[in-house]
C-alpha positions as CSV (number, residue, x, y, z in Angstrom):
1,X,64.1,148.0,67.8
2,X,66.3,150.9,66.5
3,X,67.3,153.8,68.7
4,X,66.7,157.5,68.4
5,X,70.6,158.4,68.7
6,X,72.7,161.4,66.8
7,X,75.9,163.1,67.0
8,X,74.3,165.5,69.6
9,X,72.5,162.8,71.4
10,X,75.2,159.4,71.5
11,X,74.6,156.7,73.8
12,X,77.5,155.5,76.0
13,X,79.7,152.3,75.2
14,X,78.6,150.0,78.1
15,X,74.6,151.1,77.1
16,X,75.5,149.6,73.9
17,X,77.2,146.5,75.3
18,X,73.9,146.1,77.4
19,X,71.5,146.1,74.6
20,X,73.7,143.7,72.5
21,X,74.0,141.2,75.6
22,X,70.4,141.5,76.0
23,X,69.2,140.9,72.1
24,X,71.9,138.1,72.3
25,X,70.2,136.6,75.6
26,X,66.8,136.6,73.7
27,X,68.5,134.1,70.8
28,X,68.5,131.3,73.6
29,X,70.1,128.1,73.5
30,X,71.2,126.8,69.9
31,X,72.5,123.7,68.1
32,X,75.6,124.8,66.3
33,X,77.7,122.7,64.0
34,X,81.4,123.0,63.4
35,X,85.1,122.0,63.4
36,X,87.3,122.1,66.6
37,X,90.2,124.4,66.6
38,X,92.7,125.8,69.3
39,X,91.5,123.3,72.1
40,X,92.8,124.0,75.4
41,X,92.7,121.9,78.4
42,X,94.6,123.3,81.4
43,X,95.5,121.3,84.0
44,X,93.3,121.6,87.1
45,X,90.9,123.9,85.3
46,X,87.2,123.3,85.5
47,X,86.7,124.9,82.0
48,X,87.9,124.0,78.6
49,X,88.3,126.4,75.8
50,X,88.3,125.6,72.3
51,X,87.1,127.4,68.9
52,X,84.4,126.3,66.9
53,X,85.1,126.8,63.3
54,X,82.8,127.1,59.8
55,X,85.5,126.0,57.0
56,X,83.0,126.8,54.3
57,X,82.5,130.6,55.5
58,X,85.9,131.0,57.5
59,X,84.2,132.1,60.4
60,X,85.2,131.1,64.0
61,X,83.5,131.8,67.4
62,X,85.1,131.0,70.7
63,X,83.4,128.2,73.0
64,X,83.7,127.3,76.9
65,X,82.2,124.3,78.6
66,X,82.9,122.7,81.7
67,X,85.6,119.9,82.0
68,X,82.7,117.0,83.1
69,X,81.2,117.9,79.5
70,X,84.0,117.6,77.6
71,X,85.3,114.5,79.6
72,X,82.2,112.8,78.4
73,X,83.6,112.5,74.7
74,X,87.3,113.6,75.0
75,X,88.3,110.1,73.9
76,X,86.8,110.2,70.4
77,X,86.9,114.1,70.1
78,X,89.8,116.4,69.4
79,X,91.5,119.1,67.3
80,X,90.0,118.9,63.6
81,X,87.0,116.6,65.0
82,X,83.3,118.0,63.4
83,X,81.0,118.5,66.3
84,X,77.7,119.4,67.1
85,X,77.1,121.6,70.2
86,X,74.3,122.7,72.2
87,X,75.0,126.0,73.8
88,X,73.8,129.3,74.7
89,X,75.6,132.5,73.1
90,X,77.0,134.8,76.0
91,X,77.9,138.4,75.7
92,X,81.0,139.3,78.0
93,X,80.3,143.3,78.2
94,X,83.5,144.4,79.7
95,X,85.3,143.2,76.2
96,X,82.4,143.4,74.3
97,X,83.4,139.8,72.9
98,X,80.7,136.9,71.8
99,X,81.0,133.4,72.7
100,X,79.2,129.9,73.1
101,X,78.5,128.1,76.3
102,X,78.2,124.4,75.7
103,X,76.1,121.9,77.6
104,X,76.5,119.3,75.4
105,X,78.9,117.7,72.7
106,X,78.2,115.5,70.2
107,X,80.6,113.9,67.6
108,X,79.4,114.0,64.0
109,X,79.6,110.6,61.8
110,X,82.2,108.3,63.0
111,X,83.0,110.3,65.7
112,X,79.5,109.7,66.9
113,X,79.8,106.2,66.2
114,X,83.3,105.9,68.2
115,X,81.9,107.4,71.3
116,X,78.7,105.2,71.3
117,X,81.6,102.3,71.3
118,X,83.5,104.0,74.2
119,X,80.5,104.3,76.4
120,X,79.7,100.5,75.7
121,X,83.5,99.6,76.4
122,X,83.5,101.7,79.5
123,X,79.9,100.1,80.6
124,X,81.5,96.4,79.8
125,X,85.1,97.1,81.6
126,X,83.0,98.2,84.5
127,X,81.3,94.7,84.4
128,X,84.9,93.1,84.6
129,X,84.4,91.2,81.2
130,X,87.9,92.6,80.0
131,X,89.5,92.0,83.1
132,X,93.1,90.2,83.1
133,X,92.1,87.4,85.6
134,X,89.4,86.2,83.3
135,X,91.9,85.2,80.4
136,X,92.2,81.7,79.9
137,X,95.8,80.4,78.5
138,X,95.6,78.4,75.5
139,X,96.7,74.6,74.8
140,X,100.1,74.2,74.1
141,X,99.0,72.0,71.3
142,X,95.5,71.9,70.5
143,X,94.0,68.7,68.8
144,X,91.2,70.6,67.0
145,X,90.8,74.2,66.2
146,X,87.5,76.0,65.9
147,X,87.9,78.7,63.0
148,X,84.7,81.1,62.6
149,X,85.5,83.3,59.8
150,X,83.9,84.3,56.3
151,X,83.6,81.9,53.2
152,X,86.4,81.4,51.0
153,X,88.1,84.5,52.6
154,X,91.4,85.6,52.9
155,X,91.7,85.4,56.7
156,X,90.7,81.4,56.6
157,X,93.5,80.8,54.1
158,X,96.0,82.9,56.0
159,X,95.1,81.0,59.6
160,X,95.1,77.2,58.0
161,X,97.8,77.7,55.7
162,X,100.2,79.3,58.3
163,X,98.7,76.9,61.0
164,X,99.5,73.8,58.5
165,X,103.3,75.1,58.1
166,X,104.0,75.3,61.5
167,X,102.3,71.9,62.4
168,X,101.1,70.0,59.5
169,X,99.1,67.6,61.6
170,X,96.8,70.3,63.1
171,X,93.2,69.8,62.5
172,X,90.2,72.7,62.0
173,X,86.4,72.7,62.6
174,X,85.2,75.8,60.7
175,X,82.4,77.6,60.6
176,X,81.7,79.9,57.7
177,X,79.6,83.3,58.5
178,X,78.5,86.9,57.2
179,X,81.6,88.9,59.1
180,X,79.4,92.0,58.4
181,X,76.3,93.1,57.5
182,X,72.9,92.8,59.5
183,X,72.9,88.8,60.1
184,X,76.5,89.0,61.0
185,X,76.2,89.3,64.5
186,X,73.7,86.4,65.2
187,X,75.3,83.9,62.8
188,X,79.1,84.7,64.5
189,X,77.5,84.2,68.0
190,X,75.8,80.8,66.6
191,X,79.1,79.5,65.6
192,X,81.0,80.7,68.7
193,X,78.6,78.8,70.9
194,X,78.2,75.7,68.3
195,X,82.2,75.4,68.8
196,X,82.2,75.9,72.4
197,X,80.0,73.2,73.0
198,X,82.0,70.9,70.8
199,X,84.0,68.5,73.0
200,X,87.0,68.2,70.5
201,X,87.8,71.9,70.1
202,X,90.4,73.1,72.2
203,X,90.4,76.7,71.2
204,X,88.3,79.3,68.6
205,X,89.6,81.7,66.4
206,X,87.5,84.7,65.3
207,X,89.3,86.1,62.2
208,X,88.0,88.9,59.5
209,X,90.4,90.7,57.2
210,X,90.7,94.7,57.9
211,X,87.9,97.1,57.0
212,X,86.3,100.1,58.0
213,X,85.3,101.2,61.3
214,X,81.5,100.5,59.9
215,X,82.8,97.2,58.4
216,X,84.2,96.1,61.7
217,X,81.1,96.9,63.7
218,X,79.7,93.2,64.2
219,X,82.9,92.6,66.2
220,X,82.0,95.2,68.8
221,X,78.2,93.9,69.2
222,X,77.5,93.9,73.0
223,X,75.7,90.7,72.5
224,X,78.6,88.7,70.8
225,X,81.2,90.3,73.6
226,X,78.6,88.8,76.0
227,X,78.8,85.5,74.2
228,X,82.4,85.3,73.8
229,X,82.9,85.9,77.7
230,X,80.5,83.1,78.4
231,X,82.8,80.8,76.6
232,X,84.5,78.0,78.4
233,X,86.7,77.4,75.5
234,X,89.6,79.9,75.4
235,X,88.9,82.7,72.2
236,X,91.4,83.9,70.0
237,X,90.4,87.6,68.5
238,X,91.9,88.0,64.6
239,X,89.8,90.9,63.4
240,X,91.3,93.5,61.2
241,X,95.0,94.4,61.1
242,X,97.3,96.2,63.8
243,X,95.4,99.4,64.3
244,X,91.9,97.9,64.3
245,X,90.7,97.4,68.0
246,X,87.2,96.2,68.1
247,X,85.7,95.4,71.4
248,X,86.0,91.5,70.8
249,X,90.0,92.1,71.0
250,X,89.2,93.2,74.6
251,X,87.1,90.4,75.9
252,X,88.7,87.6,74.0
253,X,91.4,85.5,75.9
254,X,94.1,86.6,73.5
255,X,94.5,89.7,70.4
256,X,95.9,88.4,67.5
257,X,97.0,91.5,65.1
258,X,96.2,89.6,62.2
259,X,95.0,86.4,61.2
260,X,98.4,85.4,60.4
261,X,99.7,86.1,63.4
262,X,96.7,84.2,65.1
263,X,98.1,81.1,63.5
264,X,101.3,81.7,65.0
265,X,99.9,82.4,68.3
266,X,97.8,79.3,68.4
267,X,99.8,76.5,66.7
268,X,103.4,76.1,67.8
269,X,106.1,75.6,65.1
270,X,107.1,71.5,64.9
271,X,110.7,72.7,63.7
272,X,111.1,74.9,66.5
273,X,109.8,72.6,69.1
274,X,112.2,69.7,67.5
275,X,114.8,72.4,67.8
276,X,113.9,72.7,71.6
277,X,113.7,68.8,72.2
278,X,117.4,68.6,70.6
279,X,118.4,71.5,72.8
280,X,117.0,70.3,76.0
281,X,118.3,66.5,75.3
282,X,121.9,68.1,74.8
283,X,121.5,69.8,77.6
284,X,120.4,67.2,79.5
285,X,123.2,64.7,78.1
286,X,125.7,67.3,78.9
287,X,124.4,67.3,82.6
288,X,124.5,63.8,82.9
289,X,127.9,63.6,81.7
290,X,128.9,66.4,84.0
291,X,127.5,64.7,87.3
292,X,129.3,61.1,86.0
293,X,132.6,63.1,85.3
294,X,132.2,64.6,88.8
295,X,131.2,61.5,90.9
296,X,134.0,59.8,89.2
297,X,137.0,62.4,90.3
298,X,135.3,62.4,93.5
299,X,135.3,58.4,93.6
300,X,138.9,58.2,92.3
301,X,139.9,60.8,95.0
302,X,138.1,58.7,97.5
303,X,139.8,55.8,96.4
304,X,143.4,57.0,96.6
305,X,143.0,58.1,100.6
306,X,144.9,55.8,102.6
307,X,141.8,54.2,104.4
308,X,140.6,52.7,101.0
309,X,143.8,52.3,99.2
310,X,145.4,49.9,102.1
311,X,142.6,49.5,104.5
312,X,144.0,46.4,106.4
313,X,147.2,48.8,107.4
314,X,144.8,50.8,109.6
315,X,143.4,47.7,111.1
316,X,147.0,46.5,111.8
317,X,147.7,49.4,113.7
318,X,144.7,49.3,115.4
319,X,145.3,45.4,116.3
320,X,148.5,46.4,117.8
321,X,147.3,49.2,119.9
322,X,144.6,47.0,121.3
323,X,147.2,44.3,122.0
324,X,149.3,46.7,123.6
325,X,146.3,48.0,125.7
326,X,145.2,44.6,126.8
327,X,148.9,43.6,127.8
328,X,148.7,46.9,129.9
329,X,145.4,45.9,131.4
330,X,146.3,42.5,132.2
331,X,149.5,43.6,134.0
332,X,147.6,46.5,135.8
333,X,144.7,44.0,137.1
334,X,147.6,41.4,138.0
335,X,149.3,44.0,140.2
336,X,146.0,45.2,141.7
337,X,145.1,41.5,142.1
338,X,148.6,40.8,143.9
339,X,148.2,43.9,146.1
340,X,144.7,42.8,147.1
341,X,146.0,39.2,148.1
342,X,148.8,40.9,150.2
343,X,146.2,43.2,152.1
344,X,144.0,40.3,152.5
345,X,146.9,38.2,154.1
346,X,147.7,41.1,156.3
347,X,144.4,41.5,157.5
348,X,143.6,38.0,158.1
349,X,146.6,37.8,160.4
350,X,145.6,40.5,162.2
351,X,142.3,39.1,162.6
352,X,143.4,35.8,163.5
353,X,145.8,37.7,166.1
354,X,142.9,39.4,167.6
355,X,140.5,36.8,167.2
356,X,139.1,35.4,170.7
357,X,140.1,31.6,169.4
358,X,143.6,32.2,169.7
359,X,143.5,33.3,173.1
360,X,141.4,30.5,174.0
361,X,144.1,28.0,171.8
362,X,146.9,29.3,174.6
363,X,144.9,27.6,177.5
364,X,142.4,30.4,178.4
365,X,138.9,29.6,179.0
366,X,135.2,31.7,178.9
367,X,132.7,31.2,181.4
368,X,128.9,31.8,180.6
369,X,126.2,31.5,182.8
370,X,124.1,28.5,181.7
371,X,120.5,30.7,182.6
372,X,121.3,33.5,180.1
373,X,124.4,33.2,178.4
374,X,126.1,35.8,179.9
375,X,130.1,36.1,180.3
376,X,131.3,36.0,183.9
377,X,133.6,39.0,184.1
378,X,134.2,38.7,188.0
379,X,133.8,36.5,191.2
380,X,131.1,38.6,192.3
381,X,128.9,37.5,189.6
382,X,128.5,33.9,190.6
383,X,127.8,32.1,193.8
384,X,128.5,28.8,194.7
385,X,126.0,26.2,193.1
386,X,125.6,28.3,189.9
387,X,125.5,26.3,186.6
388,X,127.9,27.7,184.3
389,X,129.7,26.7,180.9
390,X,133.4,26.7,180.0
391,X,134.3,27.5,176.5
392,X,137.7,26.4,175.5
393,X,139.6,26.4,172.2
394,X,138.5,23.0,171.2
395,X,134.9,23.0,172.4
396,X,133.3,23.6,175.8
397,X,131.6,21.4,179.0
398,X,129.5,22.7,182.0
399,X,130.8,23.7,185.6
400,X,129.2,24.5,188.8
401,X,130.6,26.9,191.2
402,X,131.7,25.2,194.5
403,X,132.4,26.5,198.0
404,X,135.3,28.9,198.1
405,X,138.6,27.3,199.7
406,X,139.4,28.2,203.0
407,X,143.1,28.4,202.2
408,X,142.0,31.3,199.5
409,X,141.0,34.8,199.8
410,X,137.3,35.8,199.3
411,X,138.5,38.0,196.5
412,X,140.8,36.7,193.0
413,X,143.0,34.1,192.6
414,X,146.5,33.9,193.2
415,X,146.8,35.4,189.4
416,X,144.2,38.0,190.2
417,X,141.4,36.6,187.3
418,X,138.9,33.8,187.5
419,X,136.5,32.4,190.1
420,X,138.6,30.0,192.5
421,X,135.3,28.2,193.8
422,X,134.3,27.0,190.2
423,X,134.7,23.6,189.8
424,X,133.5,21.0,187.4
């Protein structure tokens, strides 16, 4: 509604700002289309600032949104991108400025398509379909290569010609399918599964030439991505050119930048392999020759040593040493035996000299009681009539103690020993 104001009855600026803010608040949330310019994403800030511009009318309006709102489309939206915003107009009274507070950002056209692909990419990555540990190595020399491509396409020609230039004996199992359009996805899935079930196919190549984002959409289809992830046979993706990156490149076991690159990655070059064989053979020959030369030098050095050059010389030296030591041992043993013989003779002489038999041979006798064999050592040990045995040098004989001789005393005999009463 109009205000009743005059030069004599003006209203304050703050009131005008408040009224403008009220009118803008009644506008409510709106969908706005425009081009992003002057994008500002300050590190650590929770708010993103940008300017939405209408090129046809050369009109711009500042926009703010929370970082989480912008991060949802940050991979496909940047400066210069056309977007549709769901925003609410805001009036900042202290400065008298109008801005939009965005709560949702949607890309327009290709940007919207890329946003959906980016969301699908994040979903499949979270399931682990793009994990590196799922990648299977390619066989060194595949016996049969499965090829999924368009009929009579340049991609098929590039793969087959380059593969045969590298390895003429390579064989292909080709499945020609539509590579764009509504029937592309089911036909490609059918071909991939058929080749995966083929017992002789060692590797599968999915090839297509370049094209627009819309043309390459079948190779980012979720059903195709899951079908390739379930394959037991290694899969090579050769879609488009170097800048083209459909989701099939991420799930495949190997990504080739072009169909020609796929042929080079899958099939080895026979000339390069023959050159490697020659290099390995030459290296092995050098190693064997070096080993033989080293062993020959070692053998020559060993043969030049005295122990091998004149082996009997050492034996002769050792034989002389052995003979000398044998002589020394014999002399030592002889001397030891002579000393032992002399010691034995001296010991025998002492034993003979101290032997009771030697005493007996000089005319002495030993008297023993016949009853118990005890030696008679004193005249008091016997009484007249006791039976004794006399032992002499040449044997013994019995004796009996007689009566004492009246002319002798009762003690010892004239020589102070023996029994004067004993008689035979």
